[in-house]
PyMOL CGO cylinders between C-alpha atoms (Angstrom):
from pymol import cmd
from pymol.cgo import CYLINDER

trace = [
    CYLINDER, 77.66, -73.98, 27.06, 78.30, -73.17, 23.41, 0.3, 1, 1, 1, 1, 1, 1,
    CYLINDER, 78.30, -73.17, 23.41, 77.43, -69.68, 22.12, 0.3, 1, 1, 1, 1, 1, 1,
    CYLINDER, 77.43, -69.68, 22.12, 76.42, -68.97, 18.52, 0.3, 1, 1, 1, 1, 1, 1,
    CYLINDER, 76.42, -68.97, 18.52, 76.06, -65.27, 17.72, 0.3, 1, 1, 1, 1, 1, 1,
    CYLINDER, 76.06, -65.27, 17.72, 74.83, -63.84, 14.43, 0.3, 1, 1, 1, 1, 1, 1,
    CYLINDER, 74.83, -63.84, 14.43, 76.25, -60.45, 13.43, 0.3, 1, 1, 1, 1, 1, 1,
    CYLINDER, 76.25, -60.45, 13.43, 73.91, -58.98, 10.82, 0.3, 1, 1, 1, 1, 1, 1,
    CYLINDER, 73.91, -58.98, 10.82, 76.17, -56.00, 10.08, 0.3, 1, 1, 1, 1, 1, 1,
    CYLINDER, 76.17, -56.00, 10.08, 74.30, -53.37, 7.99, 0.3, 1, 1, 1, 1, 1, 1,
    CYLINDER, 74.30, -53.37, 7.99, 71.51, -55.69, 6.88, 0.3, 1, 1, 1, 1, 1, 1,
    CYLINDER, 71.51, -55.69, 6.88, 67.82, -56.05, 7.87, 0.3, 1, 1, 1, 1, 1, 1,
    CYLINDER, 67.82, -56.05, 7.87, 65.75, -53.01, 8.75, 0.3, 1, 1, 1, 1, 1, 1,
    CYLINDER, 65.75, -53.01, 8.75, 63.00, -53.32, 11.39, 0.3, 1, 1, 1, 1, 1, 1,
    CYLINDER, 63.00, -53.32, 11.39, 60.46, -55.10, 9.17, 0.3, 1, 1, 1, 1, 1, 1,
    CYLINDER, 60.46, -55.10, 9.17, 62.88, -57.71, 7.89, 0.3, 1, 1, 1, 1, 1, 1,
    CYLINDER, 62.88, -57.71, 7.89, 64.43, -58.14, 11.33, 0.3, 1, 1, 1, 1, 1, 1,
    CYLINDER, 64.43, -58.14, 11.33, 61.05, -58.83, 12.90, 0.3, 1, 1, 1, 1, 1, 1,
    CYLINDER, 61.05, -58.83, 12.90, 60.17, -61.40, 10.27, 0.3, 1, 1, 1, 1, 1, 1,
    CYLINDER, 60.17, -61.40, 10.27, 63.54, -63.11, 10.69, 0.3, 1, 1, 1, 1, 1, 1,
    CYLINDER, 63.54, -63.11, 10.69, 63.23, -63.27, 14.48, 0.3, 1, 1, 1, 1, 1, 1,
    CYLINDER, 63.23, -63.27, 14.48, 59.70, -64.69, 14.32, 0.3, 1, 1, 1, 1, 1, 1,
    CYLINDER, 59.70, -64.69, 14.32, 60.98, -67.38, 11.94, 0.3, 1, 1, 1, 1, 1, 1,
    CYLINDER, 60.98, -67.38, 11.94, 63.94, -68.05, 14.25, 0.3, 1, 1, 1, 1, 1, 1,
    CYLINDER, 63.94, -68.05, 14.25, 61.51, -68.60, 17.15, 0.3, 1, 1, 1, 1, 1, 1,
    CYLINDER, 61.51, -68.60, 17.15, 59.92, -71.40, 15.14, 0.3, 1, 1, 1, 1, 1, 1,
    CYLINDER, 59.92, -71.40, 15.14, 63.21, -72.92, 13.95, 0.3, 1, 1, 1, 1, 1, 1,
    CYLINDER, 63.21, -72.92, 13.95, 64.58, -76.22, 15.22, 0.3, 1, 1, 1, 1, 1, 1,
    CYLINDER, 64.58, -76.22, 15.22, 67.23, -74.89, 17.61, 0.3, 1, 1, 1, 1, 1, 1,
    CYLINDER, 67.23, -74.89, 17.61, 69.09, -77.33, 19.87, 0.3, 1, 1, 1, 1, 1, 1,
    CYLINDER, 69.09, -77.33, 19.87, 69.15, -77.37, 23.64, 0.3, 1, 1, 1, 1, 1, 1,
    CYLINDER, 69.15, -77.37, 23.64, 72.52, -76.64, 25.21, 0.3, 1, 1, 1, 1, 1, 1,
    CYLINDER, 72.52, -76.64, 25.21, 73.42, -73.88, 22.74, 0.3, 1, 1, 1, 1, 1, 1,
    CYLINDER, 73.42, -73.88, 22.74, 73.08, -70.18, 23.58, 0.3, 1, 1, 1, 1, 1, 1,
    CYLINDER, 73.08, -70.18, 23.58, 71.86, -68.23, 20.54, 0.3, 1, 1, 1, 1, 1, 1,
    CYLINDER, 71.86, -68.23, 20.54, 72.27, -64.50, 19.99, 0.3, 1, 1, 1, 1, 1, 1,
    CYLINDER, 72.27, -64.50, 19.99, 71.43, -62.15, 17.11, 0.3, 1, 1, 1, 1, 1, 1,
    CYLINDER, 71.43, -62.15, 17.11, 73.01, -58.71, 16.64, 0.3, 1, 1, 1, 1, 1, 1,
    CYLINDER, 73.01, -58.71, 16.64, 70.85, -56.50, 14.37, 0.3, 1, 1, 1, 1, 1, 1,
    CYLINDER, 70.85, -56.50, 14.37, 71.61, -52.89, 13.37, 0.3, 1, 1, 1, 1, 1, 1,
    CYLINDER, 71.61, -52.89, 13.37, 70.59, -50.25, 15.92, 0.3, 1, 1, 1, 1, 1, 1,
    CYLINDER, 70.59, -50.25, 15.92, 67.35, -49.38, 14.10, 0.3, 1, 1, 1, 1, 1, 1,
    CYLINDER, 67.35, -49.38, 14.10, 66.18, -53.00, 14.30, 0.3, 1, 1, 1, 1, 1, 1,
    CYLINDER, 66.18, -53.00, 14.30, 67.02, -53.74, 17.93, 0.3, 1, 1, 1, 1, 1, 1,
    CYLINDER, 67.02, -53.74, 17.93, 63.61, -52.88, 19.38, 0.3, 1, 1, 1, 1, 1, 1,
    CYLINDER, 63.61, -52.88, 19.38, 61.82, -54.99, 16.77, 0.3, 1, 1, 1, 1, 1, 1,
    CYLINDER, 61.82, -54.99, 16.77, 64.13, -57.94, 17.46, 0.3, 1, 1, 1, 1, 1, 1,
    CYLINDER, 64.13, -57.94, 17.46, 63.68, -57.66, 21.22, 0.3, 1, 1, 1, 1, 1, 1,
    CYLINDER, 63.68, -57.66, 21.22, 59.90, -57.62, 20.83, 0.3, 1, 1, 1, 1, 1, 1,
    CYLINDER, 59.90, -57.62, 20.83, 59.86, -60.54, 18.36, 0.3, 1, 1, 1, 1, 1, 1,
    CYLINDER, 59.86, -60.54, 18.36, 62.09, -62.69, 20.60, 0.3, 1, 1, 1, 1, 1, 1,
    CYLINDER, 62.09, -62.69, 20.60, 60.40, -61.84, 23.92, 0.3, 1, 1, 1, 1, 1, 1,
    CYLINDER, 60.40, -61.84, 23.92, 59.77, -64.94, 26.01, 0.3, 1, 1, 1, 1, 1, 1,
    CYLINDER, 59.77, -64.94, 26.01, 62.50, -66.96, 24.27, 0.3, 1, 1, 1, 1, 1, 1,
    CYLINDER, 62.50, -66.96, 24.27, 66.05, -67.85, 25.28, 0.3, 1, 1, 1, 1, 1, 1,
    CYLINDER, 66.05, -67.85, 25.28, 67.44, -66.09, 22.18, 0.3, 1, 1, 1, 1, 1, 1,
    CYLINDER, 67.44, -66.09, 22.18, 69.40, -62.98, 23.15, 0.3, 1, 1, 1, 1, 1, 1,
    CYLINDER, 69.40, -62.98, 23.15, 69.59, -59.69, 21.28, 0.3, 1, 1, 1, 1, 1, 1,
    CYLINDER, 69.59, -59.69, 21.28, 72.94, -57.88, 21.11, 0.3, 1, 1, 1, 1, 1, 1,
    CYLINDER, 72.94, -57.88, 21.11, 73.90, -54.52, 19.62, 0.3, 1, 1, 1, 1, 1, 1,
    CYLINDER, 73.90, -54.52, 19.62, 76.83, -54.23, 17.23, 0.3, 1, 1, 1, 1, 1, 1,
    CYLINDER, 76.83, -54.23, 17.23, 78.62, -51.48, 19.16, 0.3, 1, 1, 1, 1, 1, 1,
    CYLINDER, 78.62, -51.48, 19.16, 78.33, -49.27, 22.25, 0.3, 1, 1, 1, 1, 1, 1,
    CYLINDER, 78.33, -49.27, 22.25, 79.97, -46.01, 23.37, 0.3, 1, 1, 1, 1, 1, 1,
    CYLINDER, 79.97, -46.01, 23.37, 82.16, -45.69, 26.46, 0.3, 1, 1, 1, 1, 1, 1,
    CYLINDER, 82.16, -45.69, 26.46, 80.18, -42.85, 28.09, 0.3, 1, 1, 1, 1, 1, 1,
    CYLINDER, 80.18, -42.85, 28.09, 76.74, -42.96, 29.70, 0.3, 1, 1, 1, 1, 1, 1,
    CYLINDER, 76.74, -42.96, 29.70, 75.58, -39.88, 27.76, 0.3, 1, 1, 1, 1, 1, 1,
    CYLINDER, 75.58, -39.88, 27.76, 77.00, -36.77, 26.13, 0.3, 1, 1, 1, 1, 1, 1,
    CYLINDER, 77.00, -36.77, 26.13, 77.83, -34.94, 22.91, 0.3, 1, 1, 1, 1, 1, 1,
    CYLINDER, 77.83, -34.94, 22.91, 78.72, -38.01, 20.85, 0.3, 1, 1, 1, 1, 1, 1,
    CYLINDER, 78.72, -38.01, 20.85, 76.70, -37.75, 17.67, 0.3, 1, 1, 1, 1, 1, 1,
    CYLINDER, 76.70, -37.75, 17.67, 75.82, -41.09, 16.14, 0.3, 1, 1, 1, 1, 1, 1,
    CYLINDER, 75.82, -41.09, 16.14, 76.68, -43.17, 19.23, 0.3, 1, 1, 1, 1, 1, 1,
    CYLINDER, 76.68, -43.17, 19.23, 74.56, -45.06, 21.77, 0.3, 1, 1, 1, 1, 1, 1,
    CYLINDER, 74.56, -45.06, 21.77, 75.30, -45.93, 25.40, 0.3, 1, 1, 1, 1, 1, 1,
    CYLINDER, 75.30, -45.93, 25.40, 74.84, -49.00, 27.55, 0.3, 1, 1, 1, 1, 1, 1,
    CYLINDER, 74.84, -49.00, 27.55, 71.84, -47.57, 29.46, 0.3, 1, 1, 1, 1, 1, 1,
    CYLINDER, 71.84, -47.57, 29.46, 70.10, -46.82, 26.15, 0.3, 1, 1, 1, 1, 1, 1,
    CYLINDER, 70.10, -46.82, 26.15, 70.58, -50.41, 25.02, 0.3, 1, 1, 1, 1, 1, 1,
    CYLINDER, 70.58, -50.41, 25.02, 69.38, -51.75, 28.35, 0.3, 1, 1, 1, 1, 1, 1,
    CYLINDER, 69.38, -51.75, 28.35, 66.24, -49.61, 28.17, 0.3, 1, 1, 1, 1, 1, 1,
    CYLINDER, 66.24, -49.61, 28.17, 65.44, -51.34, 24.87, 0.3, 1, 1, 1, 1, 1, 1,
    CYLINDER, 65.44, -51.34, 24.87, 65.88, -54.77, 26.47, 0.3, 1, 1, 1, 1, 1, 1,
    CYLINDER, 65.88, -54.77, 26.47, 69.16, -55.49, 24.71, 0.3, 1, 1, 1, 1, 1, 1,
    CYLINDER, 69.16, -55.49, 24.71, 71.23, -58.18, 26.46, 0.3, 1, 1, 1, 1, 1, 1,
    CYLINDER, 71.23, -58.18, 26.46, 74.73, -57.32, 25.28, 0.3, 1, 1, 1, 1, 1, 1,
    CYLINDER, 74.73, -57.32, 25.28, 76.89, -55.94, 22.50, 0.3, 1, 1, 1, 1, 1, 1,
    CYLINDER, 76.89, -55.94, 22.50, 79.67, -56.72, 20.09, 0.3, 1, 1, 1, 1, 1, 1,
    CYLINDER, 79.67, -56.72, 20.09, 82.70, -54.45, 20.52, 0.3, 1, 1, 1, 1, 1, 1,
    CYLINDER, 82.70, -54.45, 20.52, 85.82, -53.94, 18.42, 0.3, 1, 1, 1, 1, 1, 1,
    CYLINDER, 85.82, -53.94, 18.42, 84.79, -55.80, 15.28, 0.3, 1, 1, 1, 1, 1, 1,
    CYLINDER, 84.79, -55.80, 15.28, 87.53, -55.62, 12.65, 0.3, 1, 1, 1, 1, 1, 1,
    CYLINDER, 87.53, -55.62, 12.65, 85.24, -53.58, 10.39, 0.3, 1, 1, 1, 1, 1, 1,
    CYLINDER, 85.24, -53.58, 10.39, 84.97, -50.96, 13.16, 0.3, 1, 1, 1, 1, 1, 1,
    CYLINDER, 84.97, -50.96, 13.16, 88.75, -50.95, 13.45, 0.3, 1, 1, 1, 1, 1, 1,
    CYLINDER, 88.75, -50.95, 13.45, 89.31, -50.85, 9.67, 0.3, 1, 1, 1, 1, 1, 1,
    CYLINDER, 89.31, -50.85, 9.67, 86.64, -48.37, 8.52, 0.3, 1, 1, 1, 1, 1, 1,
    CYLINDER, 86.64, -48.37, 8.52, 86.13, -46.21, 11.60, 0.3, 1, 1, 1, 1, 1, 1,
    CYLINDER, 86.13, -46.21, 11.60, 89.62, -46.05, 13.08, 0.3, 1, 1, 1, 1, 1, 1,
    CYLINDER, 89.62, -46.05, 13.08, 88.87, -47.81, 16.35, 0.3, 1, 1, 1, 1, 1, 1,
    CYLINDER, 88.87, -47.81, 16.35, 92.06, -48.55, 18.25, 0.3, 1, 1, 1, 1, 1, 1,
    CYLINDER, 92.06, -48.55, 18.25, 92.78, -51.07, 20.99, 0.3, 1, 1, 1, 1, 1, 1,
    CYLINDER, 92.78, -51.07, 20.99, 92.42, -48.22, 23.50, 0.3, 1, 1, 1, 1, 1, 1,
    CYLINDER, 92.42, -48.22, 23.50, 88.98, -47.23, 22.19, 0.3, 1, 1, 1, 1, 1, 1,
    CYLINDER, 88.98, -47.23, 22.19, 87.83, -50.85, 22.17, 0.3, 1, 1, 1, 1, 1, 1,
    CYLINDER, 87.83, -50.85, 22.17, 89.01, -51.28, 25.77, 0.3, 1, 1, 1, 1, 1, 1,
    CYLINDER, 89.01, -51.28, 25.77, 87.05, -48.21, 26.89, 0.3, 1, 1, 1, 1, 1, 1,
    CYLINDER, 87.05, -48.21, 26.89, 83.92, -49.54, 25.22, 0.3, 1, 1, 1, 1, 1, 1,
    CYLINDER, 83.92, -49.54, 25.22, 84.35, -52.98, 26.79, 0.3, 1, 1, 1, 1, 1, 1,
    CYLINDER, 84.35, -52.98, 26.79, 84.87, -51.60, 30.29, 0.3, 1, 1, 1, 1, 1, 1,
    CYLINDER, 84.87, -51.60, 30.29, 81.84, -49.29, 30.04, 0.3, 1, 1, 1, 1, 1, 1,
    CYLINDER, 81.84, -49.29, 30.04, 79.55, -52.06, 28.87, 0.3, 1, 1, 1, 1, 1, 1,
    CYLINDER, 79.55, -52.06, 28.87, 80.69, -54.50, 31.54, 0.3, 1, 1, 1, 1, 1, 1,
    CYLINDER, 80.69, -54.50, 31.54, 80.32, -51.82, 34.22, 0.3, 1, 1, 1, 1, 1, 1,
    CYLINDER, 80.32, -51.82, 34.22, 76.66, -51.44, 33.28, 0.3, 1, 1, 1, 1, 1, 1,
    CYLINDER, 76.66, -51.44, 33.28, 76.05, -55.19, 33.24, 0.3, 1, 1, 1, 1, 1, 1,
    CYLINDER, 76.05, -55.19, 33.24, 75.89, -55.80, 29.51, 0.3, 1, 1, 1, 1, 1, 1,
    CYLINDER, 75.89, -55.80, 29.51, 77.38, -58.95, 28.07, 0.3, 1, 1, 1, 1, 1, 1,
    CYLINDER, 77.38, -58.95, 28.07, 80.22, -58.22, 25.67, 0.3, 1, 1, 1, 1, 1, 1,
    CYLINDER, 80.22, -58.22, 25.67, 81.69, -60.04, 22.69, 0.3, 1, 1, 1, 1, 1, 1,
    CYLINDER, 81.69, -60.04, 22.69, 85.06, -58.35, 22.17, 0.3, 1, 1, 1, 1, 1, 1,
    CYLINDER, 85.06, -58.35, 22.17, 86.61, -59.03, 18.76, 0.3, 1, 1, 1, 1, 1, 1,
    CYLINDER, 86.61, -59.03, 18.76, 90.30, -59.47, 18.04, 0.3, 1, 1, 1, 1, 1, 1,
    CYLINDER, 90.30, -59.47, 18.04, 92.29, -60.86, 15.14, 0.3, 1, 1, 1, 1, 1, 1,
    CYLINDER, 92.29, -60.86, 15.14, 95.21, -60.34, 12.78, 0.3, 1, 1, 1, 1, 1, 1,
    CYLINDER, 95.21, -60.34, 12.78, 95.28, -59.11, 9.19, 0.3, 1, 1, 1, 1, 1, 1,
    CYLINDER, 95.28, -59.11, 9.19, 96.68, -61.16, 6.31, 0.3, 1, 1, 1, 1, 1, 1,
    CYLINDER, 96.68, -61.16, 6.31, 99.81, -58.98, 6.32, 0.3, 1, 1, 1, 1, 1, 1,
    CYLINDER, 99.81, -58.98, 6.32, 100.34, -59.55, 10.05, 0.3, 1, 1, 1, 1, 1, 1,
    CYLINDER, 100.34, -59.55, 10.05, 99.92, -63.30, 9.66, 0.3, 1, 1, 1, 1, 1, 1,
    CYLINDER, 99.92, -63.30, 9.66, 102.33, -63.38, 6.71, 0.3, 1, 1, 1, 1, 1, 1,
    CYLINDER, 102.33, -63.38, 6.71, 104.91, -61.59, 8.87, 0.3, 1, 1, 1, 1, 1, 1,
    CYLINDER, 104.91, -61.59, 8.87, 104.50, -64.19, 11.62, 0.3, 1, 1, 1, 1, 1, 1,
    CYLINDER, 104.50, -64.19, 11.62, 103.09, -61.55, 13.97, 0.3, 1, 1, 1, 1, 1, 1,
    CYLINDER, 103.09, -61.55, 13.97, 99.76, -63.25, 14.79, 0.3, 1, 1, 1, 1, 1, 1,
    CYLINDER, 99.76, -63.25, 14.79, 100.58, -64.06, 18.41, 0.3, 1, 1, 1, 1, 1, 1,
    CYLINDER, 100.58, -64.06, 18.41, 102.11, -60.61, 18.99, 0.3, 1, 1, 1, 1, 1, 1,
    CYLINDER, 102.11, -60.61, 18.99, 98.97, -58.91, 17.64, 0.3, 1, 1, 1, 1, 1, 1,
    CYLINDER, 98.97, -58.91, 17.64, 96.65, -61.06, 19.76, 0.3, 1, 1, 1, 1, 1, 1,
    CYLINDER, 96.65, -61.06, 19.76, 98.68, -60.39, 22.90, 0.3, 1, 1, 1, 1, 1, 1,
    CYLINDER, 98.68, -60.39, 22.90, 98.51, -56.64, 22.23, 0.3, 1, 1, 1, 1, 1, 1,
    CYLINDER, 98.51, -56.64, 22.23, 94.77, -56.67, 21.63, 0.3, 1, 1, 1, 1, 1, 1,
    CYLINDER, 94.77, -56.67, 21.63, 93.90, -58.45, 24.90, 0.3, 1, 1, 1, 1, 1, 1,
    CYLINDER, 93.90, -58.45, 24.90, 96.59, -56.83, 27.05, 0.3, 1, 1, 1, 1, 1, 1,
    CYLINDER, 96.59, -56.83, 27.05, 94.20, -54.35, 28.72, 0.3, 1, 1, 1, 1, 1, 1,
    CYLINDER, 94.20, -54.35, 28.72, 91.25, -56.73, 29.09, 0.3, 1, 1, 1, 1, 1, 1,
    CYLINDER, 91.25, -56.73, 29.09, 90.53, -58.68, 32.25, 0.3, 1, 1, 1, 1, 1, 1,
    CYLINDER, 90.53, -58.68, 32.25, 88.37, -61.76, 32.85, 0.3, 1, 1, 1, 1, 1, 1,
    CYLINDER, 88.37, -61.76, 32.85, 84.75, -60.97, 33.60, 0.3, 1, 1, 1, 1, 1, 1,
    CYLINDER, 84.75, -60.97, 33.60, 81.70, -63.27, 33.86, 0.3, 1, 1, 1, 1, 1, 1,
    CYLINDER, 81.70, -63.27, 33.86, 80.02, -61.22, 31.11, 0.3, 1, 1, 1, 1, 1, 1,
    CYLINDER, 80.02, -61.22, 31.11, 83.01, -61.09, 28.73, 0.3, 1, 1, 1, 1, 1, 1,
    CYLINDER, 83.01, -61.09, 28.73, 83.49, -63.32, 25.70, 0.3, 1, 1, 1, 1, 1, 1,
    CYLINDER, 83.49, -63.32, 25.70, 86.28, -62.87, 23.16, 0.3, 1, 1, 1, 1, 1, 1,
    CYLINDER, 86.28, -62.87, 23.16, 85.80, -63.59, 19.47, 0.3, 1, 1, 1, 1, 1, 1,
    CYLINDER, 85.80, -63.59, 19.47, 88.89, -64.46, 17.45, 0.3, 1, 1, 1, 1, 1, 1,
    CYLINDER, 88.89, -64.46, 17.45, 88.25, -63.27, 13.92, 0.3, 1, 1, 1, 1, 1, 1,
    CYLINDER, 88.25, -63.27, 13.92, 91.23, -63.41, 11.57, 0.3, 1, 1, 1, 1, 1, 1,
    CYLINDER, 91.23, -63.41, 11.57, 90.60, -60.33, 9.45, 0.3, 1, 1, 1, 1, 1, 1,
    CYLINDER, 90.60, -60.33, 9.45, 91.63, -62.16, 6.28, 0.3, 1, 1, 1, 1, 1, 1,
    CYLINDER, 91.63, -62.16, 6.28, 88.76, -64.63, 6.80, 0.3, 1, 1, 1, 1, 1, 1,
    CYLINDER, 88.76, -64.63, 6.80, 85.92, -62.13, 7.30, 0.3, 1, 1, 1, 1, 1, 1,
    CYLINDER, 85.92, -62.13, 7.30, 83.61, -61.96, 4.30, 0.3, 1, 1, 1, 1, 1, 1,
    CYLINDER, 83.61, -61.96, 4.30, 86.24, -63.51, 2.05, 0.3, 1, 1, 1, 1, 1, 1,
    CYLINDER, 86.24, -63.51, 2.05, 85.10, -67.12, 1.99, 0.3, 1, 1, 1, 1, 1, 1,
    CYLINDER, 85.10, -67.12, 1.99, 88.47, -68.07, 3.49, 0.3, 1, 1, 1, 1, 1, 1,
    CYLINDER, 88.47, -68.07, 3.49, 88.42, -69.84, 6.81, 0.3, 1, 1, 1, 1, 1, 1,
    CYLINDER, 88.42, -69.84, 6.81, 91.18, -70.63, 9.26, 0.3, 1, 1, 1, 1, 1, 1,
    CYLINDER, 91.18, -70.63, 9.26, 91.76, -74.37, 9.42, 0.3, 1, 1, 1, 1, 1, 1,
    CYLINDER, 91.76, -74.37, 9.42, 90.53, -75.95, 12.65, 0.3, 1, 1, 1, 1, 1, 1,
    CYLINDER, 90.53, -75.95, 12.65, 94.17, -76.39, 13.70, 0.3, 1, 1, 1, 1, 1, 1,
    CYLINDER, 94.17, -76.39, 13.70, 94.96, -72.71, 13.01, 0.3, 1, 1, 1, 1, 1, 1,
    CYLINDER, 94.96, -72.71, 13.01, 91.88, -71.59, 14.93, 0.3, 1, 1, 1, 1, 1, 1,
    CYLINDER, 91.88, -71.59, 14.93, 92.69, -73.92, 17.83, 0.3, 1, 1, 1, 1, 1, 1,
    CYLINDER, 92.69, -73.92, 17.83, 96.26, -72.61, 18.04, 0.3, 1, 1, 1, 1, 1, 1,
    CYLINDER, 96.26, -72.61, 18.04, 95.11, -68.98, 18.11, 0.3, 1, 1, 1, 1, 1, 1,
    CYLINDER, 95.11, -68.98, 18.11, 92.47, -69.72, 20.74, 0.3, 1, 1, 1, 1, 1, 1,
    CYLINDER, 92.47, -69.72, 20.74, 95.03, -71.50, 22.92, 0.3, 1, 1, 1, 1, 1, 1,
    CYLINDER, 95.03, -71.50, 22.92, 97.29, -68.45, 22.70, 0.3, 1, 1, 1, 1, 1, 1,
    CYLINDER, 97.29, -68.45, 22.70, 94.47, -66.15, 23.76, 0.3, 1, 1, 1, 1, 1, 1,
    CYLINDER, 94.47, -66.15, 23.76, 93.28, -68.40, 26.59, 0.3, 1, 1, 1, 1, 1, 1,
    CYLINDER, 93.28, -68.40, 26.59, 96.82, -68.42, 27.98, 0.3, 1, 1, 1, 1, 1, 1,
    CYLINDER, 96.82, -68.42, 27.98, 96.48, -64.64, 28.27, 0.3, 1, 1, 1, 1, 1, 1,
    CYLINDER, 96.48, -64.64, 28.27, 92.88, -64.29, 29.47, 0.3, 1, 1, 1, 1, 1, 1,
    CYLINDER, 92.88, -64.29, 29.47, 90.59, -67.00, 30.81, 0.3, 1, 1, 1, 1, 1, 1,
    CYLINDER, 90.59, -67.00, 30.81, 87.23, -66.28, 29.14, 0.3, 1, 1, 1, 1, 1, 1,
    CYLINDER, 87.23, -66.28, 29.14, 85.05, -68.17, 26.64, 0.3, 1, 1, 1, 1, 1, 1,
    CYLINDER, 85.05, -68.17, 26.64, 86.30, -67.91, 23.05, 0.3, 1, 1, 1, 1, 1, 1,
    CYLINDER, 86.30, -67.91, 23.05, 84.32, -67.73, 19.82, 0.3, 1, 1, 1, 1, 1, 1,
    CYLINDER, 84.32, -67.73, 19.82, 85.70, -68.25, 16.33, 0.3, 1, 1, 1, 1, 1, 1,
    CYLINDER, 85.70, -68.25, 16.33, 84.54, -65.91, 13.57, 0.3, 1, 1, 1, 1, 1, 1,
    CYLINDER, 84.54, -65.91, 13.57, 85.42, -65.78, 9.89, 0.3, 1, 1, 1, 1, 1, 1,
    CYLINDER, 85.42, -65.78, 9.89, 83.33, -67.34, 7.11, 0.3, 1, 1, 1, 1, 1, 1,
    CYLINDER, 83.33, -67.34, 7.11, 81.64, -69.84, 9.44, 0.3, 1, 1, 1, 1, 1, 1,
    CYLINDER, 81.64, -69.84, 9.44, 79.12, -71.96, 7.51, 0.3, 1, 1, 1, 1, 1, 1,
    CYLINDER, 79.12, -71.96, 7.51, 77.07, -75.11, 8.18, 0.3, 1, 1, 1, 1, 1, 1,
    CYLINDER, 77.07, -75.11, 8.18, 79.68, -77.04, 6.19, 0.3, 1, 1, 1, 1, 1, 1,
    CYLINDER, 79.68, -77.04, 6.19, 82.62, -76.13, 8.45, 0.3, 1, 1, 1, 1, 1, 1,
    CYLINDER, 82.62, -76.13, 8.45, 80.93, -75.30, 11.76, 0.3, 1, 1, 1, 1, 1, 1,
    CYLINDER, 80.93, -75.30, 11.76, 80.99, -78.77, 13.32, 0.3, 1, 1, 1, 1, 1, 1,
    CYLINDER, 80.99, -78.77, 13.32, 84.71, -79.30, 12.68, 0.3, 1, 1, 1, 1, 1, 1,
    CYLINDER, 84.71, -79.30, 12.68, 85.65, -75.85, 13.97, 0.3, 1, 1, 1, 1, 1, 1,
    CYLINDER, 85.65, -75.85, 13.97, 83.45, -76.13, 17.06, 0.3, 1, 1, 1, 1, 1, 1,
    CYLINDER, 83.45, -76.13, 17.06, 84.86, -79.57, 17.87, 0.3, 1, 1, 1, 1, 1, 1,
    CYLINDER, 84.86, -79.57, 17.87, 88.20, -77.95, 18.75, 0.3, 1, 1, 1, 1, 1, 1,
    CYLINDER, 88.20, -77.95, 18.75, 88.64, -77.97, 22.55, 0.3, 1, 1, 1, 1, 1, 1,
    CYLINDER, 88.64, -77.97, 22.55, 89.56, -74.28, 22.86, 0.3, 1, 1, 1, 1, 1, 1,
    CYLINDER, 89.56, -74.28, 22.86, 86.65, -73.03, 20.73, 0.3, 1, 1, 1, 1, 1, 1,
    CYLINDER, 86.65, -73.03, 20.73, 83.50, -72.30, 22.72, 0.3, 1, 1, 1, 1, 1, 1,
    CYLINDER, 83.50, -72.30, 22.72, 81.26, -71.05, 19.93, 0.3, 1, 1, 1, 1, 1, 1,
    CYLINDER, 81.26, -71.05, 19.93, 81.09, -68.93, 16.81, 0.3, 1, 1, 1, 1, 1, 1,
    CYLINDER, 81.09, -68.93, 16.81, 80.47, -65.35, 15.74, 0.3, 1, 1, 1, 1, 1, 1,
    CYLINDER, 80.47, -65.35, 15.74, 78.70, -65.79, 12.41, 0.3, 1, 1, 1, 1, 1, 1,
    CYLINDER, 78.70, -65.79, 12.41, 78.52, -63.06, 9.76, 0.3, 1, 1, 1, 1, 1, 1,
    CYLINDER, 78.52, -63.06, 9.76, 76.91, -63.56, 6.36, 0.3, 1, 1, 1, 1, 1, 1,
    CYLINDER, 76.91, -63.56, 6.36, 75.63, -67.04, 7.16, 0.3, 1, 1, 1, 1, 1, 1,
    CYLINDER, 75.63, -67.04, 7.16, 73.51, -65.59, 10.00, 0.3, 1, 1, 1, 1, 1, 1,
    CYLINDER, 73.51, -65.59, 10.00, 71.33, -63.65, 7.55, 0.3, 1, 1, 1, 1, 1, 1,
    CYLINDER, 71.33, -63.65, 7.55, 69.35, -66.72, 6.48, 0.3, 1, 1, 1, 1, 1, 1,
    CYLINDER, 69.35, -66.72, 6.48, 67.23, -68.43, 9.12, 0.3, 1, 1, 1, 1, 1, 1,
    CYLINDER, 67.23, -68.43, 9.12, 67.75, -71.98, 7.85, 0.3, 1, 1, 1, 1, 1, 1,
    CYLINDER, 67.75, -71.98, 7.85, 71.50, -71.54, 7.45, 0.3, 1, 1, 1, 1, 1, 1,
    CYLINDER, 71.50, -71.54, 7.45, 71.90, -69.94, 10.87, 0.3, 1, 1, 1, 1, 1, 1,
    CYLINDER, 71.90, -69.94, 10.87, 69.78, -72.64, 12.51, 0.3, 1, 1, 1, 1, 1, 1,
    CYLINDER, 69.78, -72.64, 12.51, 71.91, -75.30, 10.82, 0.3, 1, 1, 1, 1, 1, 1,
    CYLINDER, 71.91, -75.30, 10.82, 75.06, -73.77, 12.35, 0.3, 1, 1, 1, 1, 1, 1,
    CYLINDER, 75.06, -73.77, 12.35, 73.36, -73.77, 15.76, 0.3, 1, 1, 1, 1, 1, 1,
    CYLINDER, 73.36, -73.77, 15.76, 72.53, -77.47, 15.33, 0.3, 1, 1, 1, 1, 1, 1,
    CYLINDER, 72.53, -77.47, 15.33, 76.12, -78.21, 14.28, 0.3, 1, 1, 1, 1, 1, 1,
    CYLINDER, 76.12, -78.21, 14.28, 77.26, -76.62, 17.53, 0.3, 1, 1, 1, 1, 1, 1,
    CYLINDER, 77.26, -76.62, 17.53, 75.33, -79.16, 19.56, 0.3, 1, 1, 1, 1, 1, 1,
]
cmd.load_cgo(trace, "trace")
């Protein structure tokens, strides 16, 4: 099964999220493709309500590693589950870059979410500087070293230099990175980094790529639906 997940980042408040999800319900989505949207926290309840009764899953964009406590600004797995949220993204490069999240923090988040039965998309990937130094494989090995296979775990390979830049790893580059990761941990693998309808089919045709984590292109219903169709 191919998974296409849309990470909305800090876009779409509750009203816009509800309208998007109602339009997505009516879109021409293919069979055989799992579809997920990841709105901001404030829009999760609206998305869950708008997509009730469909096969489209709602994920959060992050989750804390404790069940509750004095962690201002964070949310826990039980809170997400109470809303009807199906899973969460963890360790996105923007969380690592702007909020100082380390591999150790990401691992704690992943383990907590899996323990409570949430599905997890754990993000890894190298920066442009690391790739230029030939350290891509070393970075990927480090980032997955403390993760273990789990039925609810998916890993997204997102080269940091391709996120929001318009640059995309070539299908061969993406395939090579995914092969490296799958040699280390046997879980489904998504590619993320400027995925568009124009390049989705070629990327998703690579044997080691099991889906896509889509950023900016997931903010438009028609564009996101087109990527889902390309995945089929």
